[in-house]
N, C-alpha and C positions, 0 to 999 in steps of 0.2 A: 123468444121465450120469456116467461115471467118467473121471478124468483122472490121468495119471501125470506129474507135474512132475519132469523128469529132469535131474540134474547141476547144479543151481543151488547157489549159496552161501546157505545158510539162516541168516539173521540174525534172531534172535528176542529182542527186548529184554525180554520177559516172563520168560524163563528164562536169558538170557545166552548162549544157544547161538549159535555162529558156526562152521559147518563145511559142507563140501560133502555134500549128501544128496539123496535122492529123496523126494518127497512124493506120497502116493497119496490122491486124493479119490474117495470113493464116495458118491453121493447128496449130502447136504448137509454131510457131515462129512469130516474128515481121518481116515483109517483106519490109515495107517502112515507112519512117517518113519524111513528107514534108508539105509544107504550104497548098497545095491543092491536094488531092488525089481523083482520079476518080476510082470507083470500084463498082461491083455489090454486095459486101459484105453487111451484115446487119449493119445498122448504129446505133452507140451508141452516142447519143448527149451528148457531154461533155462541151457545152458552159457554161461558168461561173464556171467551175470545174478545178481542178488540176489533171493532169495525171502524175503519179509517179511510180517508181518501187514498186511492192508489198512489204509489210513490212516483216521483219524477226525477230522473237522473240527468244532470246537466253535462255529464262527461263520460261517454261510452265510446270505446274503440270497437267498431264492428268488423274491421279488417277487410270488408268487402266494399269495393273491388280490389283484387290483387293478392290478398293473402287468405284465401278461403280455406287453406289448410289449418290456419289458426282459429278462424271464426267466420261465420257467415251472418248475414242479416237475420236469417231464419233462426240460427242457433243462439245468437245474441238476444233476439226477441223472446225465445223460449226461456233463456236464463233470466231475462228481465221479468217476464210474467211470473216465473217461479219465485222470484224475489219480492213480488208484490207491486211491480211497476206497471204503469199504464202508458208511460212516455219516456223516451230516451233521446238525448241529443248526441248524434253520431259525429265524432271528430273527423276532420278532413284529411288526416295523414294516411290516406289510402294510396293505391297504385292503379290508375293515375290519381293524383291529388285532386281533391274536390275543390277545384279553383275555378270552375265554370258552371254555368247553369245546367249543361248536359250531364255532368257527373252528379251534382246534387239531386237532380231530378231522377236519375237512375236509382240512387240510394232511397229517396223518398218513395218512389214507386214500388221498389222491392219490399219496403216496410209495409206499405198498404196491402200488397198482395199477400204477405204473410199474415197480417191481421191480428197479431197477438198484442202489440203495443203500437202507439204512434211513434214513428221514427222521424225525428226532426233533424235534418242534416245541418251541421255547422259548415260554413264556408271558409276556405283558406283566405288569409289576409293578402298573401303575396303569391305570385305564380310559382308553382312547384314548391311552395314554402321555402323559397330560396332567400327571402328577405330583401329583395332588391327591386322588384317590379310589382305594382299593384295588380291583384287578381280582378276578375270580373265581378266586383262587388255589387254594382247596380243590377246586373243581369240576374245574379243569384237572389238578390233581395226581391226582385219583381217576378221571379219564376214561380210556378205552381208550388214549389217546395217551401216558399216563404221563409227563406233564410233570414234569421234575425241576429244570430251570433256568429262573429267572424274571428278566427284564431289561426295561428300557425302552430298549434299545440304540438309539443315534442321539441319545438324550437321557440326561442324568444326572438322577436324582431330586434336585431342588434343595433341597427342604425337609428339614432334618435330622431333625425330629420324625417326619415321614411315613416317612423311610427307617428310623428306629428301629422304628416300629410294623410296618412290612413285615418287617423282620428278626425281630422277636419272633414274628410269625405264622408265618413260614416255619420258624423254629426248631422249632415243634411237629411239622412234617413231616420235619425234617432235609433240607429242600430247599435249593437254592442261590440266594442273592441275588447276581446278577451285575450289575456296574455299568459303565456308560459314564462314565468319570471325567472330568467336564468341568464346571467352574463357568461357567454360561452368561454371567454378568455380566462375566467376564473374557474369554471367548472369542468373544462375539457379534460377528458381522460380520467375523471373521478368515478369511483365505484360505490362510494358511500359518503356519509357526512364526515367532513374533516374535523378531527378532534382527537381526544385521547384514545378513543376506541380505534380509529383508523390507524393511528400510530402503532398501537399494540398489535394490530392484525397485519400490519405491513401493507396496507392498501392505500392507494392514492385517494384523497378525499375531495369532496366538493364543499367549500366553505359556505356558511350561512349567508355571508355577504354577497355571494353570487346571486342569490334570490333577492335579498333586501335592497340592493342597489337598483335593480330593475323595478321593484315595487315602488320605490321612492321616485324613480324617473317617470314611470307611467302615471303616477298620481299627479306629478307636476305637469305633465303634458295634458292630462285630462282637465286639470284646472285651467290651463292655457286655452284649450280648444272647446271646452264644454261638452266633450263627448262622453257617452256612457262607457264606463270602464268596469270590466269584470276580471278579477284576479283568480286564476286557476290554482287549485291544490296548494294553498298556503301551508308552509311547514315550519316557520320559525317564529319565535316570540317577537322579534323586532318587526317582522312583516305584519303581524297582527297589530302591533302598536301603530304602524304607519297607517293602516286602514282605519283604526279607531280614531286617529287624529283627523283623517280626511272626512270621515262621517261627522265628526264634531263640527267641521266647517260647513256641513250641509252639502258636500259633494255627492254626485251620483256615482258612487263607487260601491260595488258589491264584491263579495268574495265567497269562495267555497273551500271546504276542507274534506279530506277523505277519511274513511274509517280506519285505514292503516296508520294514518298520521296521528289520530287520537288514541290508537290502541297499542302501538308498538314504538320502540325506540331503536337506536342504532345497535343496541345489545342483541337484537334479533339476528345480526350478522356474525355473531361470535363463532358460530359453527360454519361460517362461509356459505350459508344457504343462499343459492342464487335466486330462490323464490322471494327472498326478503330484499332483493336489489330492486329499487324503484327510483323514479325520478319525478320530483325532487326526492332526495334520499330520506330515509328515516332519520330523525334527529335525536336530540337529547331529551331526557325526562323534563327538563325545564321547558323546552319547546313544546313537547306533547301537552303539558299542563296548560301552556299558554293558548294552544289551539282549542282545548276544551273550554277555557275561560272565554275565548273569543266567541265560541258557539253559545255559551251560557248568557253572555251579555248582548248578543245580537250583532257584534262586530263582524262575525262570519255569518253570512246569510244562509248558506246552503251546505248540505252534506252531499257530496258527489263521489261516485265510486272510482273514477279513473280506471274503469274495467279495461285491462290491457292484456288480452290473451296472447300466449306464445306457444308454439309447438314444443313437444317434449324434448326433441333433439336440440332445440335452441337453449332451453333452460338447463338441460342435463349436461352441463359442462362447467368448467371452473368459473368462479365468479367474475374474473376479469374479462372473460369472453362472453358471458351470458348477457342478453339484453335486459334492460330494466322493465318492470311491469308485473302486475298480478291481476288475476280475475277478482271481481268484487260484487257483481250483481246479485249473486245468490247468498252472500254472507252479510251484506251491508246492514239490513234491518236487524239481524241478530246481534251484530257488533254494536249497533246503536243502543239496543236494549241492554246488552251485557255490560258495555263500557261506559255508557252515559246515563241511562235511566236508572238501572238498578243501584249504582253507587250514589245516586242523588245529584249528579252534576246538572242534569236537565230534567224537567218534568216531561212526562210522556207527551203532553200536548205540544210543548216547545220542540221536542225532538222530532215529532212527526211533522211539525210545521217546516223544519229545516229540510225534511226529506220530500215534502209534497207541495204545500201551498206557496212557500217562498220561492223555490226554484221555478215553479209554474208561473209565478208572477214575473220573475226576471225574464223568462223566455217569452212572455206574452201568450202563454197557453191558457187562455181564459177558461177553457172547458175542463181543465185538469186541476187537481189539488183542492177540490171541494168548491163550495160547501156541500155538506150532505143534507140536502133538503129537496122537497118536491120541486120538480122541474129541472133539476140539475142533471147533467150527463152521469150515467151510472159507471163511473170509474172508481172502483172500491177494492180494498183488500181486507181480508179477515185473517187475523193471525192469533195464535195462542202464545201469550207472553210468558207462560210458565214452562212450555215444552222445551226440554233440553235435548240437544242432538250433537253428534260428532261430525265435524267437517271432514268429509271423505268422498271420493268418487263413488258412483258416477255423478257428474254434473250435467246440467242441461247445456252449459257452454261446451264448445268443442275442445277447449283447453282445460288444464287442471293446475296451472301454476299459481299456488297460493301458499304463503307462509303459515296459514292457519290450519293446515292439514293436521288432523288428529286432535284438534282443540275442541273442547266442549263449550258450546254457546247456548244461550237461552233465548227462546222465541223463534217460532217457525210459522211461515205463511201456510194457511190451509186453503184459502180460496182467493182468487183474484178475478175481478170483473173489469172488462174493457168495453165501454160503450154498450153495457148490458149483456155482453157475451161473457160466459164463464170460461175464462182462459186457464184457470187452475181450479181443480176440484179435488178436495182431500189431498192436497199437496202434490198432485200430478197435473202436468200441463195437458190440456185437452186439445183435440183437433190434430190434424196432420201437420207435422213439422219436418221439413226436409233437412236432414243432417248429413 
């Protein structure tokens, strides 16, 4: 079908364009971008709205295969489309673990069948994510799924020699070693950030050093091996400083941060809310501000959701028993607008770049993240930056574990286009989605 997106403010971080324009979509591509377009295409009224590249999430837990009670590829795809995304990178800590070509191809094929977003599987670094034996990295890289990012997310690779050998192997493919930065000996059995708050609440904490030591180690190993390094969900001020110093050296190190780490602190656990239990944990106000500064100065490249759904019976128990994680695909853009853009920490263009063009570039998704110009694939989102809404069920995700329940946020996706197909129309996901 053909669509004429009329009268929206086109903000394209890939080119720096920011002006009111019409955008014509014909088939799978953008065919014209101009001040006034005449066409018989179906009109999408974007007056008062932002037209931007659809978002790209570097860090999504789809839970399938193995935990379809928490999420499926179909429901994760629907949640992503509703959040303005055209591509998500599916983490490998499934059951079975995505450590072979067969598993990553299953995830990739299911995403294609669903057709709401591009589902790019990440591959595990080690077999079963046990941290001891190299997974089938080459097979996954050369499979139809084209795995480019490898991680044992949920666990850090604890053995430095194994981490070095993995980086040396991946360097041959120019693939990405992505680390969940956590020294398990320091973080084990912790339920929140270690500090004054954890002491007052009587909860065992995870010290910031558990993250910072592994950030420093992996930067040193990346310097030694020349491998591309991506650091997942940074949460502490010193971690950001380590990355800033590595980039000043010219190292090929990239990093991401989550909306919850720039929006919340460990104070969110004052009521023992298990929905605020995440890993890495919510940190101090100093750390939160450092993450924001890292995004503002480009030290942190991407905003990633770490969308981690859990079944109600898992989260609806005391905090020491509940698993860490929250859903984030449907609230990420609104948190970016509410917590970063509206207070003036980031310009709209810079914030959208961290959500679209920059993660697309890291992942090698050349067809995503813009530019918005004739001939480019039609992956777009249209959102109302002024629309206020309350975070509440129902969600497109199968799960509802979020500490933002009941909170009023600003900015809502109205339309999403994936390859020219309108996957979201008037804030409703279109097409059949198996739930």
